[in-house]
C-alpha positions in Angstrom: 63.2 -42.3 -2.4 66.3 -42.3 -0.3 68.1 -39.4 -2.0 67.9 -36.1 -0.1 67.3 -34.2 -3.4 64.0 -36.1 -3.9 62.9 -35.1 -0.4 63.9 -31.5 -1.0 62.0 -31.4 -4.3 59.0 -33.1 -2.8 59.0 -30.6 0.1 59.5 -27.6 -2.2 56.7 -28.9 -4.4 54.3 -29.3 -1.4 55.3 -25.8 -0.1 54.6 -24.3 -3.5 51.2 -26.0 -3.8 50.3 -25.0 -0.3 51.4 -21.4 -0.9 49.5 -21.3 -4.2 46.4 -22.7 -2.5 46.7 -20.1 0.2 47.0 -17.2 -2.4 44.1 -18.5 -4.4 41.9 -19.0 -1.3 42.7 -15.5 0.0 42.1 -13.9 -3.4 38.8 -15.8 -3.8 37.7 -14.7 -0.3 38.5 -11.1 -1.0 36.7 -11.2 -4.4 33.7 -12.8 -2.8 33.6 -10.3 0.0 33.8 -7.4 -2.4 31.1 -8.8 -4.6 28.8 -9.4 -1.7 29.4 -5.9 -0.4 28.7 -4.5 -3.9 25.5 -6.5 -4.3 24.3 -5.5 -0.8 24.9 -1.8 -1.7 23.0 -2.2 -4.9 20.1 -3.9 -3.2 20.0 -1.2 -0.5 19.9 1.5 -3.3 17.0 -0.4 -5.0 15.1 -0.6 -1.7 15.6 3.1 -1.0 14.2 3.9 -4.4 11.2 1.6 -3.8 10.6 3.2 -0.4 10.5 6.6 -2.1 8.0 5.4 -4.7 5.8 3.8 -2.0 5.9 7.1 0.0 4.7 8.9 -3.2 1.9 6.4 -3.7 0.9 6.7 0.0 0.7 10.5 -0.5 -1.5 10.0 -3.5 -3.8 7.7 -1.6 -4.0 10.3 1.3 -5.2 12.8 -1.3 -7.7 10.4 -2.7 -9.0 9.7 0.9 -9.4 13.4 1.5 -11.5 13.7 -1.7 -13.6 10.8 -0.6 -14.1 12.4 2.8 -15.3 15.5 1.0 -17.7 13.5 -1.1 -19.0 11.8 2.1 -19.7 15.2 3.7 -21.5 16.3 0.5 -23.6 13.1 0.5 -24.4 13.5 4.2 -25.6 17.1 3.5 -27.6 15.9 0.6 -29.2 13.1 2.6 -30.2 15.5 5.3 -31.7 17.8 2.7 -33.7 14.9 1.1 -34.9 13.8 4.6 -36.1 17.4 5.3 -37.8 17.5 1.9 -39.5 14.1 2.5 -40.7 15.4 5.9 -42.3 18.5 4.3 -43.8 16.3 1.5 -45.3 14.0 4.2 -46.7 17.1 6.0 -48.2 18.3 2.7 -49.7 14.9 2.0 -51.2 14.8 5.4 -52.7 18.2 4.9 -53.9 17.2 1.4 -55.6 14.1 2.9 -57.3 16.3 5.5 -58.4 18.7 2.8 -59.8 16.0 0.5 -61.7 14.4 3.4 -63.2 17.8 4.3 -64.2 18.4 0.7 -65.7 14.9 0.4 -67.7 15.4 3.5 -69.0 18.7 2.3 -69.8 17.5 -1.3 -71.5 14.2 -0.2 -73.3 15.8 2.7 -71.6 14.0 5.6 -70.3 17.2 6.9 -73.2 17.8 9.3 -74.1 21.3 7.9 
């Protein structure tokens, strides 16, 4: 190990290994950065597509909600109509009860006439 040629060869070998390690590391770093950037762009495109689909679904639900609101209005009108009919039936039943009592009093003689 005292020969200068051995030291020169050892230094050259170490420099070559260090240079090759630098080139491989730099190349790997560039490839990794490019791959990550490409993957990130792909994920962004997917999310943009999903956002568009969700907006479409939201629009459909808004349409369905509008239909349900229309049905609610129709049911409210129907409820009011039924309540009015029940009120008139109750009035008719009260009148019928009054008429039956008057007839009963007249037929059975409790009318006073």
